[in-house]
C-alpha positions in Angstrom: 141.2 -80.1 88.3 143.1 -77.4 91.2 140.6 -75.1 92.8 141.9 -71.6 94.1 141.3 -71.4 97.8 138.5 -69.3 99.2 139.0 -66.2 100.7 136.6 -63.4 102.3 136.4 -59.4 102.7 134.2 -57.2 104.2 132.9 -54.6 101.9 131.2 -51.3 103.4 128.0 -50.6 100.5 126.9 -47.0 100.6 122.7 -46.6 100.2 120.2 -44.4 100.7 117.5 -44.7 102.9 113.9 -44.4 102.2 113.9 -40.6 103.8 117.8 -39.9 101.2 119.7 -40.1 104.3 122.9 -41.7 103.7 123.8 -45.0 105.2 126.2 -47.9 104.4 125.7 -51.9 105.1 128.1 -54.7 106.2 128.8 -57.1 103.3 130.5 -60.1 103.8 132.1 -61.0 100.3 133.5 -64.5 100.1 135.7 -65.5 96.3 137.9 -67.7 95.3 141.2 -66.4 95.2 142.7 -65.5 92.2 139.1 -63.5 91.2 139.3 -60.3 93.5 141.4 -58.0 91.3 141.5 -56.0 94.6 139.1 -53.6 92.8 136.4 -53.3 95.9 132.5 -52.3 94.3 134.1 -50.8 91.2 135.0 -53.8 90.3 131.9 -55.5 91.6 129.9 -53.3 89.8 132.0 -53.5 86.4 131.5 -56.8 86.1 130.9 -58.3 83.0 128.0 -60.8 82.0 129.8 -63.7 82.3 127.7 -67.2 83.4 129.2 -67.2 86.7 126.6 -67.9 89.6 126.1 -65.6 92.4 125.0 -66.8 96.0 123.0 -64.2 98.3 122.2 -64.5 101.4 119.9 -62.4 103.7 120.4 -62.7 107.1 118.1 -63.4 109.8 118.4 -61.4 112.9 120.8 -60.2 114.2 121.7 -60.0 110.8 126.1 -59.3 110.9 127.3 -61.7 108.0 130.1 -62.3 109.7 128.2 -65.1 111.4 127.6 -66.3 108.1 131.5 -66.3 106.5 132.3 -70.6 107.0 128.8 -70.8 105.4 129.6 -68.7 102.2 133.7 -69.9 101.7 131.9 -73.2 102.1 129.2 -72.6 99.2 132.1 -71.3 96.8 134.7 -73.7 97.4 131.8 -77.0 97.5 130.6 -75.6 93.6 131.8 -75.6 90.4 129.6 -72.8 89.4 129.3 -70.5 92.1 131.6 -67.9 91.5 131.1 -65.8 94.4 129.1 -65.1 97.5 127.6 -62.6 99.7 125.9 -62.2 102.8 124.2 -58.5 102.9 123.9 -57.7 106.4 121.1 -55.2 108.3 122.2 -52.1 108.2 122.7 -50.6 111.8 123.4 -53.9 113.0 127.1 -54.4 111.7 129.4 -51.5 113.9 131.8 -49.3 110.8 135.4 -49.4 111.2 135.1 -46.7 108.6 136.0 -43.9 110.9 133.4 -42.0 110.6 131.1 -40.9 113.4 129.2 -44.0 114.7 125.6 -43.5 114.6 123.2 -46.4 116.3 120.2 -45.6 114.4 117.6 -48.1 114.2 116.0 -49.3 110.9 112.3 -50.7 110.7 112.2 -54.3 109.0 110.5 -52.4 105.6 113.8 -50.3 106.0 116.0 -53.2 105.9 114.1 -54.8 103.3 114.1 -51.7 101.6 117.9 -51.2 101.8 118.1 -54.9 100.8 116.6 -54.0 97.3 119.3 -50.9 96.7 122.3 -53.6 97.4 120.9 -56.2 95.0 119.9 -53.4 92.2 123.3 -51.3 92.9 126.0 -54.0 93.3 124.5 -57.8 92.7 121.9 -58.0 89.7 123.6 -57.9 86.2 122.2 -58.5 83.1 124.3 -62.2 82.2 124.3 -63.3 85.7 122.8 -65.7 87.3 121.8 -65.2 91.4 120.9 -67.4 93.8 118.8 -65.6 96.9 118.9 -67.2 100.3 116.8 -66.2 103.3 118.2 -67.2 106.6 114.9 -66.9 109.3 112.5 -64.3 109.4 113.6 -63.5 106.0 112.9 -66.6 104.5 109.3 -65.8 105.4 106.9 -63.8 102.5 108.6 -60.2 102.1 107.1 -56.9 103.5 108.1 -55.6 99.8 107.1 -57.8 96.3 109.9 -58.9 94.7 108.9 -58.4 91.2 109.5 -54.6 91.7 113.5 -56.3 92.3 
């Protein structure tokens, strides 16, 4: 079977912080060419309930998703079941290219964990989808929040 080449794309997912402030987090998405109708976040939110597996990586520090680009592309390329892979960066660790005023605000470990829960609930966890959640470095230690809340 011939496989389509794997591509990657940078996304900015809007989230609300614990204080209610609007923030965006940088996300790197790896996918097979042909699986992306170029509809960005709306497509991700509305995808159907097929049995494809989604691989999600939460990075260690410094939390920039592009460090993991080759790894994510290899996960998708070498798997028959992983349809797409994501690295959800740490809020404030990657410079925005949206043209918005830059705010170099720091967020606590608990804030970062909260942002990841929001991103997973809003963009990743969908009925019928299986998710492999992977953490690198400090993220692989016990979380500061119960995963059952996700």
